[in-house]
N, C-alpha and C positions, 0 to 999 in steps of 0.2 A: 227243641230236641231234648235238652237237658231237663226241661220242666217235665216232659212225657217219661223219660228215663226215671226222674225222681219218683213220679206218681206210680210208675211200674213197679219200682223197687219197694214201694209200701203196699203192693197189693198183697193179700193174704194167700193167695194162690201162688205167686212168685216166692214169698217167703217160706211157705211150706215146702214147695219144690227145692228151693235152695237148702233148706234146712236138712230135708231127706237126702238129698245128694252128698250134702257135706258130711253127714253122719255115715254114710255108706262108704265114702272114699277113705274117711279117718278108719273105719273098721278094716278096709283093706289094707292100709298102711300098717296098721297094727299087727294083722296076721300075717304079712309077709316081710316084716324085720325081725331079726333076732335079738330079743332085749336082753341085756344083763340089769342086775339090780343092785346097788351099791349104796348102804351095806347089804350083804344077802340077807340078813335076817330082820331087815326094816319092818316087816308085818309084825313080826313077833314082837318087836319092840314097841309098835304102835299100838298094838290091841289094848295093853293096859292104861293107855293114855287117852283113850277115846272116851267122849267125842273129843276131836281136836281139829286145829285150824290149819288147813293146809295152804301154803302160799306159794306163789312162783310169779316170775316176771310176765308182764304182758307182752303178747306177741309170741309166747312160748307155750301157750294154753291148749293148744288144740287136741293134743293126745291125752290130756289129763284126766278126761272120764275113764281111761283103760286103767289107771292107777288104783281105782276104786273096786275093790273086789265086790262081788254080787251080795255077799252076806252083810256088808257094811251099807249102813244108810248114809246117804250124802247129798249135799246140795252146793249149789255155786252161784255166786253173786254175778249178775249180768246187767248191764247198762240197759236203759230204757230207749235206747237209740234204736233205729230202724234195723241197723246192722246187729245189734243184739238180739232182736227177735229171731233171726236166722241162727243165732248161736244158741240161743235158748231152745228152739226146735230140735237143733242137732243133739244138745245135751239132753234133752229128754228121751230122745229116740236111743241114746246110749245109756240110759239108766240113770241119769243124774237128775235131781230135782233142781228147781230154779228160784231165786229171789231177784226180783227186779228192782233195781236202783244203782245209786252210785256210791263208790267208796270214798269219794272226794270230802274230806272234812274242812274243806274252806268254805270261801263266800258262796259257793253253788251248793252246798250241803242239802239245804231244805229243799230247794227248787228242783233239783234232780232226784227227789226222793230219797235222800240220804238217811233222813231221820227214821222213816218207816222202816227202811231196809236194814238198818243198824238194828231196831228193836227186832224185827223178824229173825235176823242172825242170832240175837241173843235167845230167843225163845226156841230156835233151832237147835241151838248147843244145849240149852236146858233141857230139851226133850231127847238128848242122847244122839242126835244126828250130826255127822261131820260137817264142816263148812270148808268150802274151797273159795279163795278170793286171790285176784291179782294184787301185787305189793306195791306198784308203782303208783306215784303221785300221777293223776290224770294229765295226759299229754305231755309228760315228762318220763322218757324212757329211763329205766334202770336206776331210779331215785325212790327208794321205799317211802310212803307216806306213814302217818301216824294212825290212820285208820284202823289198821289190823293190830297195832300196838294197844289200842283203845279197846277194841273187841276182846283181845286176850285179858286185859286188865278187868273188865268188866264181868267177863263170863267165867274168868278163873281156869280157862283151858290153855294148854299150850299150843305153840305156834310150830310146825312142822315145814321147814323150807324145802321145796323140791324143784327139780329141773329135769326136763327129758331132752335128749338129742338124738338125732339119727344121722347116719353117714351120707344119706342123699337126700338134699333138701333145695328149696329155693327160697329166697329172702324177698319180701315185698318192700317198695320204696315208700313206707309210711312213717308214721311218727314213731312207732315201737318196732318197725323194721320185722313185721311177723314172719315167722318161719313156717313155710308150708312143707311138711314133712312127705317124703315120696316113698313108694313101695320098693321092696326087694334090696334091703341093705341091712345094716346093723343099728341097734338103737341101745340107749342107756338110760335108766331111770336111777336118779342119785338124790338122796335125802341128807340133809345136814341135821345137827343135833337140835333137840327141841329147845325152843326159846319160851321162859315162863316170865311172866310179868306180875309182880306182887300187886295186891289190890290197893295198897297204899302208895304205888309209885307216883311220885310228884314229876314235875315237868322235865326235870334234869334226868331223871331215872328212865322217863318215857323217851326222851331224845337218845339216850345212850342205847336202850333197846332198839330204837328204830335203826342206828347206825349198826347195831350186830346184826340185824336182819339183813340189812343191805349187803353186809360183808359176807354173809353165810349164803345168800343167795348167788353171788358173783363167784363164791367159792364151789357150790354145787354146779353152776352151770359151767364153770371152767373144767371140772371133773368130768362132767357129762359129754362135753365135747372131746375132751382128751380120751376118753374111753372108746370113741368111734373115730378115732385118728386124726383129730384136729387139735392144734396147740392154741390154747385160749387162756389168756391170763388176766386176772382182775376184772373177769366179766366182758372183756372186749369181744366184739362180734367176730365169728369166723366168716369165711368166704363161703360164697355158694359152692356147693359140692357139684 
């Protein structure tokens, strides 16, 4: 039975159907929640910095396509895993381009398509297109990796930490405790200060930047949840609504 379900999940028809349904459900969530933006002038601030690297915690990424306004070009890094195929179909339906590969810069970097994905992200930024990337070390929730820091250093583009929270949600029991946002509530989009990495940053400066990114993501996540009525400190998880 497990083998059958595994094969079924890799079916092109199943993946396309799941991606379509996911995109339309997210569209419903977006349209039926009243969203605030913090800071209110974030788009005005962001435009002169584009193309930029938008980053967020894994598991809080489902509504991120709606942060992108139609006049801005944007792509997102999505894994090559079968679940990633569904995410890619949903993202494309919501107007976001995709790059397939891993953000892991550890031992699995080359096997998971990390090298080619990194080069494609650099080309994307050089072409004037924004990039969206989850910040976590693969399978390690809420610990920022060096991949985004390396991308910012090599591209010369700033990093913008972002978090989205809704007042109604369910949390999955997986490694990143993914949040499923629900319709008919309130929402908040919160962005942190831009993080810039100098082109000559050495290992010590890179690590300091990684820590700063991790701190900023925890702060914007806390602010987002606080905005919709949950007390969240230092990135700790809110309970299900």
